[in-house]
C-alpha positions, 0 to 999 in steps of 0.5 A: 422466392420474393426478392426486393431491392430499393423499391421506390413507389410514388403516386402523382396526386394532382400536382403533389408526390406520395412517396409510399416506398422510399427504397424499401429492400427485403427478402422472403424465403420459400416456406417462410412465414412473414408479417409485416407490420407498421403504422397507418401510411408507413406503407406496408400494403402499398409493399403488399400490392407490389408483392401480389403484383397489383401494382409494379415499383416506380423504380428498383427491383422485385424478383419472384421464384427468379423472374424480374417482375417489376417491368411486366406488362398487365397482362403478364403481371395477371398470369403471375398472379394466377399462377403462383399468388392467393389473396386474402382480404380483411374484406373478405371480398365475396360476391353477395349471391353466390354460394361458397362453393361458386366463390371458390370455383370462379378463380378456377375458370381458367388454368394457369395457362390460360386453358379452361378447366372443365366444371368437374375439376373445378367443382372437386377443388372448390370442395377440397378447398373448402373442407380444407378450411372446414366448411364442407357443410357450408358449401351451399351458404351464401355470405348472409347466411355466414358469420364473419369468421366463415367468410373468411373461410371462403376467401382463404379457400377461394385463394388456395383454388388455384394452388398458389405457392404464395398466400398473401394475407392484409389483415386477415383477422382485422374485421373478426372477433378474437374467437373468429381470428384465432380459428383463421389463424389455425388455418394459417398454421395448418397451411404453412406447417403441413402444406409448406405454404409460403405465407406473407402477412400485413398486419397492426396487431402485434399478437397476430404478428408474433405467430409468424417466423419472422416479423419485418418493421416497415415505416416511412416507406422503408424497411426500419431494422432488422426482421425481427425473429419469432420463436414458435 
């Protein structure tokens, strides 16, 4: 599903070149749950952005579902993101004045082919997604009326709105207490086990990483060792 070969990413900061990735390579199979770990500044977030088509590599190959995406333009990358990838971020990224239902409906305004989805269909899907994450009784609540764990669950429901094949989670428990973090991880387990969703997760927490099927370590912009198998 995900094939990355010798990917580099160089950022120009004035006269200085910052090499975030220096030839990273990895594969992720359909239905696999992978954790990407590494120290701060190792390149793991840059790698996540490239996998999520939020950024493009300076050089190298990135194939997603047999499509070479490394050379796509912004509109083409947006179409790939909209149709195949759901995102969960550490900071939730919820709109302050929108209800949970409205948050989840927002990315469904347009279908994968660009056609406008009817409102009843968006409402139905959003309610199903909120029920899936255990928030069917919080549909009318705004972020200030929700705990951190509940806000992250809304973010997961929003990520599922377009029925993606890949879920990208960037430090999904980083802003949560241990109880809320455990609840979020249980939801990810359910999506992986019962729905067959491919999960790629960036985390600095070894206990969180250990819940994945496989751990990939990155340092100084490179995958530094063979993927570590995790027994579940």
